[in-house]
ZADO-1210 file (C-alpha; in nm, 4 decimals, padded with zeros to 6 digits):
<atoms>
<atom x="01.9968" y="-01.4346" z="-00.2888" code="MET" pos="1"/>
<atom x="01.9981" y="-01.0738" z="-00.1576" code="PRO" pos="2"/>
<atom x="01.8465" y="-01.0314" z="00.1868" code="GLY" pos="3"/>
<atom x="01.4932" y="-00.9072" z="00.2561" code="VAL" pos="4"/>
<atom x="01.3984" y="-00.6403" z="00.5088" code="LEU" pos="5"/>
<atom x="01.0271" y="-00.6321" z="00.5962" code="ALA" pos="6"/>
<atom x="00.8692" y="-00.3047" z="00.7073" code="VAL" pos="7"/>
<atom x="00.5303" y="-00.2549" z="00.8706" code="VAL" pos="8"/>
<atom x="00.4045" y="00.1013" z="00.9120" code="VAL" pos="9"/>
<atom x="00.2050" y="00.1181" z="01.2341" code="LEU" pos="10"/>
<atom x="-00.0832" y="00.3500" z="01.3240" code="PHE" pos="11"/>
<atom x="-00.2637" y="00.2318" z="01.6373" code="HIS" pos="12"/>
<atom x="-00.2387" y="-00.1403" z="01.5460" code="PRO" pos="13"/>
<atom x="-00.4849" y="-00.3950" z="01.6834" code="ASP" pos="14"/>
<atom x="-00.4332" y="-00.7383" z="01.8388" code="GLN" pos="15"/>
<atom x="-00.3975" y="-00.9029" z="01.4960" code="ASN" pos="16"/>
<atom x="-00.0515" y="-00.7557" z="01.4392" code="LEU" pos="17"/>
<atom x="00.1326" y="-01.0455" z="01.6023" code="GLN" pos="18"/>
<atom x="-00.0388" y="-01.3009" z="01.3780" code="GLN" pos="19"/>
<atom x="00.0150" y="-01.0860" z="01.0695" code="ASN" pos="20"/>
<atom x="00.3893" y="-01.0548" z="01.1381" code="ILE" pos="21"/>
<atom x="00.4161" y="-01.4330" z="01.1778" code="LYS" pos="22"/>
<atom x="00.3089" y="-01.4719" z="00.8148" code="SER" pos="23"/>
<atom x="00.6385" y="-01.3162" z="00.6968" code="PHE" pos="24"/>
<atom x="00.8650" y="-01.4060" z="00.9891" code="ILE" pos="25"/>
<atom x="01.1090" y="-01.5592" z="00.7374" code="ASP" pos="26"/>
<atom x="01.2239" y="-01.2097" z="00.6353" code="ALA" pos="27"/>
<atom x="01.5843" y="-01.1448" z="00.7437" code="ASP" pos="28"/>
<atom x="01.4774" y="-00.8536" z="00.9641" code="GLU" pos="29"/>
<atom x="01.1514" y="-00.6760" z="01.0469" code="ILE" pos="30"/>
<atom x="01.1345" y="-00.3000" z="01.0920" code="LEU" pos="31"/>
<atom x="00.8263" y="-00.1555" z="01.2608" code="LEU" pos="32"/>
<atom x="00.7831" y="00.2167" z="01.1961" code="ILE" pos="33"/>
<atom x="00.5389" y="00.3732" z="01.4393" code="ASP" pos="34"/>
<atom x="00.3322" y="00.6709" z="01.3229" code="ASN" pos="35"/>
<atom x="00.0995" y="00.6466" z="01.6233" code="SER" pos="36"/>
<atom x="00.0309" y="00.9243" z="01.8701" code="GLU" pos="37"/>
<atom x="00.1268" y="00.8553" z="02.1443" code="PRO" pos="38"/>
<atom x="00.4005" y="00.6167" z="02.0364" code="ASN" pos="39"/>
<atom x="00.3863" y="00.2520" z="02.1279" code="ILE" pos="40"/>
<atom x="00.6540" y="00.0201" z="02.2659" code="THR" pos="41"/>
<atom x="00.7532" y="-00.3352" z="02.1806" code="LEU" pos="42"/>
<atom x="00.6092" y="-00.4499" z="02.5146" code="ASN" pos="43"/>
<atom x="00.2750" y="-00.2979" z="02.4217" code="TYR" pos="44"/>
<atom x="00.2694" y="-00.5046" z="02.1021" code="LEU" pos="45"/>
<atom x="00.3021" y="-00.8289" z="02.3048" code="ALA" pos="46"/>
<atom x="00.5198" y="-00.9959" z="02.0420" code="LEU" pos="47"/>
<atom x="00.6564" y="-01.3450" z="02.0897" code="SER" pos="48"/>
<atom x="01.0259" y="-01.4066" z="02.1632" code="GLU" pos="49"/>
<atom x="01.0717" y="-01.5476" z="01.8112" code="GLU" pos="50"/>
<atom x="00.9331" y="-01.2274" z="01.6619" code="THR" pos="51"/>
<atom x="01.1193" y="-00.9926" z="01.8979" code="LEU" pos="52"/>
<atom x="01.4507" y="-01.1462" z="01.7925" code="ALA" pos="53"/>
<atom x="01.3971" y="-01.0095" z="01.4417" code="LYS" pos="54"/>
<atom x="01.2199" y="-00.6818" z="01.5192" code="VAL" pos="55"/>
<atom x="01.3478" y="-00.3263" z="01.5345" code="LYS" pos="56"/>
<atom x="01.1060" y="-00.0457" z="01.6330" code="LEU" pos="57"/>
<atom x="01.1422" y="00.3096" z="01.5030" code="LEU" pos="58"/>
<atom x="00.9081" y="00.5670" z="01.6594" code="SER" pos="59"/>
<atom x="00.8336" y="00.8851" z="01.4653" code="ASN" pos="60"/>
<atom x="00.6509" y="01.0493" z="01.7599" code="GLU" pos="61"/>
<atom x="00.3745" y="01.1659" z="01.5227" code="LYS" pos="62"/>
<atom x="00.2042" y="01.0608" z="01.2013" code="ASN" pos="63"/>
<atom x="00.4487" y="01.1431" z="00.9228" code="LEU" pos="64"/>
<atom x="00.2495" y="00.9522" z="00.6609" code="GLY" pos="65"/>
<atom x="00.3087" y="00.6323" z="00.4675" code="ILE" pos="66"/>
<atom x="00.5494" y="00.7807" z="00.2113" code="ALA" pos="67"/>
<atom x="00.7930" y="00.9144" z="00.4703" code="THR" pos="68"/>
<atom x="00.7846" y="00.5851" z="00.6630" code="ALA" pos="69"/>
<atom x="00.8550" y="00.3851" z="00.3467" code="LEU" pos="70"/>
<atom x="01.1496" y="00.6118" z="00.2673" code="ASN" pos="71"/>
<atom x="01.2851" y="00.5606" z="00.6188" code="GLN" pos="72"/>
<atom x="01.2610" y="00.1851" z="00.5678" code="ALA" pos="73"/>
<atom x="01.4243" y="00.1975" z="00.2257" code="ALA" pos="74"/>
<atom x="01.7181" y="00.4006" z="00.3553" code="GLU" pos="75"/>
<atom x="01.7583" y="00.1576" z="00.6461" code="TYR" pos="76"/>
<atom x="01.7508" y="-00.1353" z="00.4000" code="ALA" pos="77"/>
<atom x="02.0179" y="00.0269" z="00.1849" code="ARG" pos="78"/>
<atom x="02.2376" y="00.1038" z="00.4861" code="SER" pos="79"/>
<atom x="02.2212" y="-00.2631" z="00.5894" code="LYS" pos="80"/>
<atom x="02.2846" y="-00.3953" z="00.2388" code="GLY" pos="81"/>
<atom x="01.9446" y="-00.5579" z="00.1853" code="TYR" pos="82"/>
<atom x="01.8528" y="-00.6220" z="-00.1758" code="GLY" pos="83"/>
<atom x="01.4751" y="-00.6178" z="-00.1306" code="TRP" pos="84"/>
<atom x="01.2211" y="-00.4368" z="00.0873" code="LEU" pos="85"/>
<atom x="00.8953" y="-00.6112" z="00.1779" code="LEU" pos="86"/>
<atom x="00.6334" y="-00.3379" z="00.2349" code="THR" pos="87"/>
<atom x="00.3476" y="-00.4492" z="00.4596" code="MET" pos="88"/>
<atom x="00.0319" y="-00.2907" z="00.5970" code="ASP" pos="89"/>
<atom x="-00.0413" y="-00.3658" z="00.9628" code="GLN" pos="90"/>
<atom x="-00.3734" y="-00.5304" z="00.8712" code="ASP" pos="91"/>
<atom x="-00.2402" y="-00.7628" z="00.5994" code="SER" pos="92"/>
<atom x="-00.1006" y="-01.1133" z="00.6198" code="ARG" pos="93"/>
<atom x="00.0162" y="-01.3836" z="00.3842" code="PHE" pos="94"/>
<atom x="-00.1634" y="-01.7143" z="00.3652" code="LYS" pos="95"/>
<atom x="00.0396" y="-01.9976" z="00.5199" code="GLU" pos="96"/>
<atom x="00.3800" y="-02.0358" z="00.3467" code="ASN" pos="97"/>
<atom x="00.2859" y="-01.7834" z="00.0791" code="HIS" pos="98"/>
<atom x="00.5618" y="-01.5382" z="00.1726" code="PHE" pos="99"/>
<atom x="00.8104" y="-01.8149" z="00.1033" code="GLN" pos="100"/>
<atom x="00.6447" y="-01.8656" z="-00.2354" code="ILE" pos="101"/>
<atom x="00.6796" y="-01.4948" z="-00.3091" code="LEU" pos="102"/>
<atom x="01.0418" y="-01.4859" z="-00.1962" code="LYS" pos="103"/>
<atom x="01.1277" y="-01.7897" z="-00.4093" code="ALA" pos="104"/>
<atom x="01.0505" y="-01.5906" z="-00.7241" code="THR" pos="105"/>
<atom x="01.3518" y="-01.3663" z="-00.6541" code="LEU" pos="106"/>
<atom x="01.5937" y="-01.6391" z="-00.7623" code="THR" pos="107"/>
<atom x="01.4945" y="-01.6192" z="-01.1285" code="SER" pos="108"/>
<atom x="01.4150" y="-01.2520" z="-01.1942" code="LEU" pos="109"/>
<atom x="01.5564" y="-01.0375" z="-01.4709" code="SER" pos="110"/>
<atom x="01.7191" y="-00.7096" z="-01.3683" code="LYS" pos="111"/>
<atom x="01.4348" y="-00.4910" z="-01.4989" code="GLU" pos="112"/>
<atom x="01.1888" y="-00.6299" z="-01.2388" code="ILE" pos="113"/>
<atom x="01.1376" y="-00.3627" z="-00.9706" code="ALA" pos="114"/>
<atom x="00.8399" y="-00.5000" z="-00.7773" code="ILE" pos="115"/>
<atom x="00.7154" y="-00.8533" z="-00.7142" code="VAL" pos="116"/>
<atom x="00.3617" y="-00.8462" z="-00.5796" code="SER" pos="117"/>
<atom x="00.1458" y="-01.1239" z="-00.4348" code="PRO" pos="118"/>
<atom x="-00.2148" y="-01.1723" z="-00.5396" code="LYS" pos="119"/>
<atom x="-00.4210" y="-00.9489" z="-00.3109" code="HIS" pos="120"/>
<atom x="-00.7297" y="-01.1237" z="-00.1753" code="VAL" pos="121"/>
<atom x="-00.9687" y="-00.8556" z="-00.0484" code="THR" pos="122"/>
<atom x="-01.3267" y="-00.8899" z="00.0802" code="PRO" pos="123"/>
<atom x="-01.5482" y="-00.9662" z="-00.2177" code="GLY" pos="124"/>
<atom x="-01.2606" y="-01.0323" z="-00.4583" code="SER" pos="125"/>
<atom x="-01.2011" y="-01.3532" z="-00.6522" code="SER" pos="126"/>
<atom x="-00.9596" y="-01.6145" z="-00.5163" code="ASP" pos="127"/>
<atom x="-00.9482" y="-01.8225" z="-00.8333" code="LYS" pos="128"/>
<atom x="-00.6310" y="-02.0063" z="-00.9323" code="VAL" pos="129"/>
<atom x="-00.4545" y="-01.8158" z="-01.2092" code="ALA" pos="130"/>
<atom x="-00.3734" y="-01.9901" z="-01.5366" code="SER" pos="131"/>
<atom x="-00.0251" y="-01.8348" z="-01.5466" code="GLU" pos="132"/>
<atom x="00.2285" y="-01.8221" z="-01.2581" code="PRO" pos="133"/>
<atom x="00.3344" y="-01.4643" z="-01.3373" code="ILE" pos="134"/>
<atom x="00.1314" y="-01.1620" z="-01.4518" code="THR" pos="135"/>
<atom x="00.2801" y="-00.8265" z="-01.5502" code="GLU" pos="136"/>
<atom x="00.1007" y="-00.5349" z="-01.3825" code="LEU" pos="137"/>
<atom x="00.0615" y="-00.1620" z="-01.4402" code="ARG" pos="138"/>
<atom x="00.0233" y="-00.0826" z="-01.0702" code="ILE" pos="139"/>
<atom x="00.0237" y="-00.2711" z="-00.7394" code="ALA" pos="140"/>
<atom x="-00.0929" y="-00.1919" z="-00.3879" code="MET" pos="141"/>
<atom x="00.1876" y="-00.1361" z="-00.1377" code="THR" pos="142"/>
<atom x="00.1132" y="-00.4209" z="00.1008" code="SER" pos="143"/>
<atom x="00.2983" y="-00.7459" z="00.0346" code="GLY" pos="144"/>
<atom x="00.5295" y="-00.6051" z="-00.2317" code="ASN" pos="145"/>
<atom x="00.8961" y="-00.6873" z="-00.2654" code="LEU" pos="146"/>
<atom x="01.0693" y="-00.3707" z="-00.3866" code="LEU" pos="147"/>
<atom x="01.4144" y="-00.3880" z="-00.5455" code="SER" pos="148"/>
<atom x="01.6610" y="-00.1590" z="-00.3704" code="MET" pos="149"/>
<atom x="01.8480" y="-00.1149" z="-00.6993" code="LYS" pos="150"/>
<atom x="01.5302" y="00.0172" z="-00.8608" code="ALA" pos="151"/>
<atom x="01.4655" y="00.2420" z="-00.5599" code="TYR" pos="152"/>
<atom x="01.8149" y="00.3881" z="-00.5883" code="GLN" pos="153"/>
<atom x="01.7564" y="00.4719" z="-00.9549" code="ILE" pos="154"/>
<atom x="01.3988" y="00.6016" z="-00.9271" code="CYS" pos="155"/>
<atom x="01.4311" y="00.7863" z="-00.5982" code="GLY" pos="156"/>
<atom x="01.2195" y="00.8176" z="-00.2877" code="ALA" pos="157"/>
<atom x="00.8443" y="00.7799" z="-00.2444" code="PHE" pos="158"/>
<atom x="00.6615" y="01.1125" z="-00.2857" code="ASP" pos="159"/>
<atom x="00.6370" y="01.2564" z="00.0674" code="ASP" pos="160"/>
<atom x="00.3905" y="01.5293" z="-00.0235" code="LYS" pos="161"/>
<atom x="00.1182" y="01.2736" z="-00.0928" code="LEU" pos="162"/>
<atom x="00.1258" y="01.1710" z="00.2768" code="PHE" pos="163"/>
<atom x="-00.0956" y="00.8620" z="00.2457" code="ILE" pos="164"/>
<atom x="-00.3152" y="00.7636" z="-00.0520" code="ASP" pos="165"/>
<atom x="-00.1888" y="00.6932" z="-00.4067" code="SER" pos="166"/>
<atom x="00.1715" y="00.6723" z="-00.2866" code="VAL" pos="167"/>
<atom x="00.1929" y="00.3210" z="-00.4327" code="ASP" pos="168"/>
<atom x="00.0322" y="00.4123" z="-00.7637" code="HIS" pos="169"/>
<atom x="00.2635" y="00.7089" z="-00.8178" code="GLU" pos="170"/>
<atom x="00.5699" y="00.4994" z="-00.7471" code="TYR" pos="171"/>
<atom x="00.4626" y="00.2151" z="-00.9748" code="CYS" pos="172"/>
<atom x="00.4025" y="00.4573" z="-01.2611" code="LEU" pos="173"/>
<atom x="00.7391" y="00.6204" z="-01.1996" code="ARG" pos="174"/>
<atom x="00.9145" y="00.2833" z="-01.2018" code="LEU" pos="175"/>
<atom x="00.7531" y="00.1850" z="-01.5284" code="ARG" pos="176"/>
<atom x="00.8346" y="00.5214" z="-01.6849" code="LYS" pos="177"/>
<atom x="01.1989" y="00.4496" z="-01.6021" code="LYS" pos="178"/>
<atom x="01.1757" y="00.1160" z="-01.7853" code="GLY" pos="179"/>
<atom x="01.1214" y="-00.1182" z="-01.4899" code="PHE" pos="180"/>
<atom x="00.8527" y="-00.3871" z="-01.4681" code="LYS" pos="181"/>
<atom x="00.6051" y="-00.4862" z="-01.1989" code="ILE" pos="182"/>
<atom x="00.4979" y="-00.8474" z="-01.1777" code="ILE" pos="183"/>
<atom x="00.2549" y="-01.0503" z="-00.9682" code="ARG" pos="184"/>
<atom x="00.3369" y="-01.3970" z="-00.8421" code="ALA" pos="185"/>
<atom x="-00.0107" y="-01.5452" z="-00.8775" code="ASN" pos="186"/>
<atom x="00.0561" y="-01.8411" z="-00.6487" code="ASN" pos="187"/>
<atom x="00.1408" y="-01.6172" z="-00.3529" code="SER" pos="188"/>
<atom x="-00.1676" y="-01.4727" z="-00.1826" code="LYS" pos="189"/>
<atom x="-00.2016" y="-01.1877" z="00.0641" code="LEU" pos="190"/>
<atom x="-00.5159" y="-01.1347" z="00.2708" code="LEU" pos="191"/>
<atom x="-00.5767" y="-00.7614" z="00.2724" code="HIS" pos="192"/>
<atom x="-00.8448" y="-00.5449" z="00.4375" code="GLN" pos="193"/>
<atom x="-00.9867" y="-00.2385" z="00.2580" code="LEU" pos="194"/>
<atom x="-01.1705" y="-00.0179" z="00.5026" code="GLY" pos="195"/>
<atom x="-01.5147" y="-00.0951" z="00.6405" code="ASN" pos="196"/>
<atom x="-01.6663" y="-00.2470" z="00.3273" code="ILE" pos="197"/>
<atom x="-02.0389" y="-00.3150" z="00.2959" code="THR" pos="198"/>
<atom x="-02.2498" y="-00.4212" z="00.0003" code="TYR" pos="199"/>
<atom x="-02.5987" y="-00.3081" z="-00.0947" code="LYS" pos="200"/>
<atom x="-02.8287" y="-00.4552" z="-00.3570" code="LYS" pos="201"/>
<atom x="-03.0364" y="-00.2514" z="-00.5991" code="PHE" pos="202"/>
<atom x="-03.2453" y="-00.4469" z="-00.8487" code="LEU" pos="203"/>
<atom x="-03.0067" y="-00.7070" z="-00.9949" code="PHE" pos="204"/>
<atom x="-02.6846" y="-00.5230" z="-00.9038" code="PHE" pos="205"/>
<atom x="-02.4620" y="-00.5232" z="-00.5965" code="ARG" pos="206"/>
<atom x="-02.2788" y="-00.2027" z="-00.5019" code="PHE" pos="207"/>
<atom x="-01.9761" y="-00.1675" z="-00.2744" code="LYS" pos="208"/>
<atom x="-01.9277" y="00.1086" z="-00.0156" code="ALA" pos="209"/>
<atom x="-01.5945" y="00.1515" z="00.1641" code="THR" pos="210"/>
<atom x="-01.7138" y="00.4020" z="00.4308" code="HIS" pos="211"/>
<atom x="-01.3830" y="00.5879" z="00.4411" code="HIS" pos="212"/>
<atom x="-01.3727" y="00.8829" z="00.6796" code="SER" pos="213"/>
<atom x="-01.4004" y="01.2394" z="00.5435" code="PRO" pos="214"/>
<atom x="-01.0255" y="01.2781" z="00.6053" code="GLN" pos="215"/>
<atom x="-00.9468" y="00.9742" z="00.3895" code="ARG" pos="216"/>
<atom x="-01.1899" y="01.0964" z="00.1245" code="ARG" pos="217"/>
<atom x="-00.9872" y="01.4156" z="00.1055" code="TYR" pos="218"/>
<atom x="-00.6550" y="01.2379" z="00.0556" code="TYR" pos="219"/>
<atom x="-00.7977" y="00.9800" z="-00.1858" code="ILE" pos="220"/>
<atom x="-00.9402" y="01.2543" z="-00.4073" code="THR" pos="221"/>
<atom x="-00.6483" y="01.4963" z="-00.3947" code="ARG" pos="222"/>
<atom x="-00.3762" y="01.2397" z="-00.4563" code="ASN" pos="223"/>
<atom x="-00.5735" y="01.0454" z="-00.7165" code="ARG" pos="224"/>
<atom x="-00.6198" y="01.3559" z="-00.9314" code="LEU" pos="225"/>
<atom x="-00.2579" y="01.4617" z="-00.8894" code="TYR" pos="226"/>
<atom x="-00.1219" y="01.1232" z="-01.0025" code="VAL" pos="227"/>
<atom x="-00.3762" y="01.0963" z="-01.2854" code="MET" pos="228"/>
<atom x="-00.2687" y="01.4224" z="-01.4426" code="PHE" pos="229"/>
<atom x="00.1022" y="01.3764" z="-01.3688" code="LYS" pos="230"/>
<atom x="00.1117" y="01.0539" z="-01.5739" code="TYR" pos="231"/>
<atom x="-00.1672" y="01.1360" z="-01.8204" code="PHE" pos="232"/>
<atom x="00.0588" y="01.1221" z="-02.1267" code="SER" pos="233"/>
<atom x="00.2385" y="00.8097" z="-02.0041" code="PHE" pos="234"/>
<atom x="-00.0582" y="00.5845" z="-01.9175" code="ASP" pos="235"/>
<atom x="-00.3958" y="00.6856" z="-02.0553" code="LEU" pos="236"/>
<atom x="-00.5487" y="00.3585" z="-01.9285" code="TRP" pos="237"/>
<atom x="-00.4662" y="00.4579" z="-01.5714" code="PHE" pos="238"/>
<atom x="-00.6120" y="00.8054" z="-01.6234" code="PHE" pos="239"/>
<atom x="-00.9418" y="00.6651" z="-01.7541" code="LYS" pos="240"/>
<atom x="-00.9638" y="00.4059" z="-01.4761" code="ARG" pos="241"/>
<atom x="-00.9019" y="00.6578" z="-01.1993" code="GLU" pos="242"/>
<atom x="-01.1458" y="00.9097" z="-01.3478" code="MET" pos="243"/>
<atom x="-01.4086" y="00.6356" z="-01.3364" code="GLY" pos="244"/>
<atom x="-01.3289" y="00.5697" z="-00.9691" code="HIS" pos="245"/>
<atom x="-01.3424" y="00.9435" z="-00.8965" code="TYR" pos="246"/>
<atom x="-01.6944" y="00.9692" z="-01.0378" code="LEU" pos="247"/>
<atom x="-01.8146" y="00.6447" z="-00.8807" code="LYS" pos="248"/>
<atom x="-01.6964" y="00.7612" z="-00.5371" code="ASP" pos="249"/>
<atom x="-01.9347" y="01.0560" z="-00.5573" code="TYR" pos="250"/>
<atom x="-02.2230" y="00.8188" z="-00.6299" code="LEU" pos="251"/>
<atom x="-02.1220" y="00.5832" z="-00.3475" code="ARG" pos="252"/>
<atom x="-02.1181" y="00.8706" z="-00.0988" code="ILE" pos="253"/>
<atom x="-02.4531" y="01.0059" z="-00.2200" code="LEU" pos="254"/>
<atom x="-02.6419" y="00.6745" z="-00.2237" code="PHE" pos="255"/>
<atom x="-02.4596" y="00.4291" z="00.0044" code="LEU" pos="256"/>
<atom x="-02.2755" y="00.6074" z="00.2840" code="GLU" pos="257"/>
<atom x="-02.3361" y="00.8230" z="00.5917" code="THR" pos="258"/>
<atom x="-02.1905" y="01.1727" z="00.6586" code="GLN" pos="259"/>
<atom x="-02.2741" y="01.2650" z="00.3016" code="LYS" pos="260"/>
<atom x="-02.2292" y="01.6413" z="00.3324" code="ARG" pos="261"/>
<atom x="-01.9003" y="01.6164" z="00.5208" code="THR" pos="262"/>
<atom x="-01.7576" y="01.3625" z="00.2767" code="LYS" pos="263"/>
<atom x="-01.8689" y="01.5576" z="-00.0296" code="ILE" pos="264"/>
<atom x="-01.7126" y="01.8699" z="00.1215" code="ARG" pos="265"/>
<atom x="-01.3874" y="01.6810" z="00.1826" code="ALA" pos="266"/>
<atom x="-01.3944" y="01.5459" z="-00.1735" code="THR" pos="267"/>
<atom x="-01.4452" y="01.8947" z="-00.3185" code="LEU" pos="268"/>
<atom x="-01.1621" y="02.0307" z="-00.1053" code="LEU" pos="269"/>
<atom x="-00.9370" y="01.7489" z="-00.2213" code="GLY" pos="270"/>
<atom x="-01.0253" y="01.8306" z="-00.5820" code="THR" pos="271"/>
<atom x="-00.9423" y="02.1983" z="-00.5288" code="TRP" pos="272"/>
<atom x="-00.6126" y="02.1245" z="-00.3571" code="HIS" pos="273"/>
<atom x="-00.5107" y="01.8886" z="-00.6386" code="ALA" pos="274"/>
<atom x="-00.5831" y="02.1582" z="-00.8979" code="LEU" pos="275"/>
<atom x="-00.3984" y="02.4235" z="-00.6943" code="THR" pos="276"/>
<atom x="-00.1081" y="02.1933" z="-00.5990" code="GLN" pos="277"/>
<atom x="-00.1588" y="02.2037" z="-00.2209" code="GLN" pos="278"/>
<atom x="-00.0109" y="01.8970" z="-00.0548" code="PHE" pos="279"/>
<atom x="00.1114" y="01.7518" z="00.2756" code="GLY" pos="280"/>
<atom x="-00.1084" y="01.6836" z="00.5777" code="GLN" pos="281"/>
<atom x="-00.4058" y="01.9150" z="00.5363" code="LYS" pos="282"/>
<atom x="-00.6966" y="01.7807" z="00.7419" code="ILE" pos="283"/>
<atom x="-00.6751" y="01.6773" z="01.1063" code="ASN" pos="284"/>
</atoms>
């Protein structure tokens, strides 16, 4: 079976990083790409000797964004001859032995499979046992995915201009447009955090607020609209879904979150920059 390189993109990680890395320590090598300012060191991370033996740290000296870091990892994986790249967020971890379950699926895949994703268990989401072991997906979140290096070589690099949000969605849509498939191994579960989520009740309904910063609101809006319109003719379902999220985010900000004016202003700026094709890192 082709080897697996795991990458974790760091941005001021907390004390949970060591435990999170342990959940996929069975990867052949672990690459930590540091986007923090100032950069960190391996000593600062206080990793165990077992972990250090597999870890390589690459410091970017500033925040270059998730897309650039993923491209750095993919090129490193290719240079070392790895067949698969495990893309991890610093605040995600597999349930016990569930990375091994995910990796075991690689032995029986057809060549058109580009991504194997675990089942993401987020706060408030269902953790029910699936009736089928494998589900084909339209899109998958970055964290916990095994990405085929052959598919990466054919489809090209992650889109650097997006910087952070929707990088995963754009790449999944591009893979599928090229004829590749994305599947989820339902028996492999990844515990994943999504911002500072709170829930509020109104009458008989419960509403979720993510409390993203104004900066994140900008990127979420700008990149969401860009990807929606780029793949409009390819996947109308995705367009409709994301338009619904776009509208709901306005309502969440207005009724559930703080910093309403600043976040609405950031959302409007993100909308304008999407329409006028202004990308990269725009808000500090």
